[in-house]
N, C-alpha and C positions, 0 to 999 in steps of 0.2 A: 103715554110712552109705552110701546108693544112689549109685552112679556118675552122673557128668553125659555125656549120652549123646554130645557132642561131642567127647568123648576128649579134653579140654583139663583135665580135670579139678575139683573142686568149686569153686561160685564160693562164696569167702569172704565172709562177710557182718560185719558189725559194725551193730550197731541202740541208738539212744540217742533215748530218750523219756521225759519226766519222771512217765508215769501207770506204776505198776507193775503194774495188773493188765493195761490193754492191751500194755505191751511183753512181758511175757511169755506173754501169750496168743499175740501176732502172731508171736514168734519160737518158740514151738511150732508152731504153722501153718507159717511158713517152714521149719524143721526136718524138716517132715514130705515138704517135696517134694524129686525126685530131682536131684542137682547141685547144693544149696545147703547151704552149712556155717556154722551159726554162729559166730565165734570170739569174739565178745564181745559184748557190752550194756550200757546204762549208761544213769543215768536225768539225767545232766547235759550240757551243749559240754565242759565242761572233761575229763572223763573220756572222752569221746568223741574228742576230740585226742590225747591220751596213747593211747588203743586203735588207734588208727589209725597212729599212728609205732611202736608195739608189734608190732601182728599182720599187721601188711600186709598189709589187705584189698582186694578186690578193689572193692567196695562198702561203702560207710558210707549205711545211710538214717536220716534223723533229720528231727524237726519243726520246722517253722518257728515262734521263737518271740521274742517280743518283749521287751525293742525292740528294733527291726529291726536295727540296728547291730551288736546286739550276738551275731546272728543271721550275720551277715554275716560279723563277724572270724570267728568258727569257724568257718564255711564257709571260708574263705581258708587258716586255721593248717592243718584237713583236708587242703586240696589240697596243701599245700606237703610232706606227707609223702612218703617216696619209696620206693617209685613213687608217687606219687599216684592215690589211690582214687576210680573216682567214685561222684560222691553222687547221692543221688536223696531228694529232700525232700517228706513229708508233712503237712500243712497243712489249716485249715480256712479261711484266707484265700482267696477264688475273685476278689478284685480282679485285673485286668489286671497294674496297673502291677505287684504283687508280682512275677509269673511273670516279666515282665520283667526286672526291677532282677535276680531268682538267675539266670536263663538266662544274663545278662551276666556274670556270676561263676562259671559255668561247671558249674553243676548239669546233669545230665543229665536229669533225669526230675522233675516237680513233678505232686503228685498232690494233690486233696483227700483227706480222711479218708473220706469216702463210696465211695472209691473199692472196687474187690473187690478178693480177695485174688490173683485173677487176673492182673488188670490190674496189680498190683502186682510179681506173680512177674514177668510180661511184661516190665517198665520195667528190673525188677535185669537181668534175661539180655540185653535192649538193650543197657543201659550195659555189660556186662562184655564180650559176645561183637561187638560192633557200635560201636565208639569213633567211627569217623565219620560214625553216622547222626544222621538230626536228634531235637532232642528230643524225647521224652516228655511230652507234656501231658494228664491225663486229667481229666475233668469239669468245663472250662469253654470253651465253646461259641468256634470258632475265631473267628466274626468279631467273639466282644468283645473278643479279643486283636487282632484289626485294628484296632478304633477303640481300642484303648489306643495301639497303634503310632502311631496317627495324632492321638495329643493331645486323646482326646474328654473334651469340658468335663465328660462328668458323672461321671466315673473319678475318684476320688480318689488323691494322688501314694503313693509309698512315706513320704514325708514327713508329708503331711498324714496317713495314717495312723496314723503312730508317736504324732503328738503328739495327735492324738484320742485314744487310748487311756491317755496319759498324763494328759489335762484327766480324761478319765472317773473314773481314778484320785483324781482330785482334787487333781493336782499343780495349783500356781500358774503361772502364766507364766513368774515369777521361777525357782522350782523346774524348770521345764522345760527355759528356757534352759541352766541351769547341767546339768542330768542329758544334753543333749543338743549342747551346747558351740554355741548360736544363741541371738543378742541375742534380746533382749526383743521387741522390733518384729518381728524376722523369725517367733519364734514366734505372735505376734497377727496378721501376716499371713496364714501358713498356714491358723493357725485359721477366719480372716473367709474365707477359699476355698474353704475345707472346709462352710463352713456356708453358704455359697453354692450350691455342688456338691449338696448334700442339701437345700436348700430349709428350712433351719431358722435357729433365730435366737439360739440357746444352747446353750450345755452341756448341760443337761440332756436336750434334745430332741435334738440332736447323738447322745447316748449311747444315749439310747431307740431312736432309728432305727438306729443303727450293731450295739445287742442285737439289734433284730427282724429285721434282716437278716444276723445272723450274721456281720459282718463282725469282730466282737469277743466277749471271751462275759463271762460274769460270772467265771468264776474267772481270768482275764485281768487283769479288774480290780480284782479283792481281792487278788492275790497281792502286790500292795507298798502294801495299805493303812496302813503303817505311816510310810508318807515321806507321806501326803497333808496336805493344809494345808487347814484349815476355811477360810482366808478366800478359797480359790480361786473359789467361786461367785459371788463379786461381779465377778470379772474375766470380758472375753469370754468 
C-alpha cells in the first residue's frame, strides 16, 4: 500500500454501488492511487450503513438511489456513525434540485457518473483533508445551480422527480400515495406541476421525455415492475 503524501495516513474509503462490475472496477482504480485504502465495498445501502459503523471510514462513496427518501434515510444513518464519515455521492441525475437537497443533508461532494476518476479522487481528498471547504459539485454548471436556488420554474423538485419515476414504473396515484405517504390529491398536484414544467400532458409523454433527458433510466423504471398497476395509465 502506498503512503499518503500528507503524512496523515491513507484515506479509508467504503464504496456502495449496486452494479457489480462498475463497483469492482472503480474500487480497483481507487486502490491504485496513493493514499487511498479500500476498507469495504457493497451493493446496497443497508450494508453501507453497517460498514460505515464497523470500518470507521473517512469517506463513503455511494450512488443516489430512487426513491429519494430511501437515499436520504441511508445518508442520514451513515452520517450518524461515530466518527461520522464524509459522503461523496455519485449520481446520474443532473437536476439541480437533487444537488441542493443532498448538500443540505451534509454531503461533501456530488458528482455525475460522467465525472473522471481524477475528479472523484479530488473530491475524496477534498472531503477528507479540507472538511471546512466548500462542497464539491462536478458536472453541473454553476448558473444552473443558481437558478435552482432561485426557484426556477423549469426545474423539477426532488419530490416531483420521485413521483415521476414511480409513475413511470406504472404505479397508480393510490400506490404512489401509499409508498411515499402523501395524499392522492397531493400526488396528483405534483404530477400536474411536473407536466407543466416539462410541457407534456400525460404519464407516457413525461416518461419518454425524462428518459430522453437522462433524468431517469430504463433500469430504474424496471426494477420495481412487480409493483406496477395496470390501471395506472388511466390516471393523470
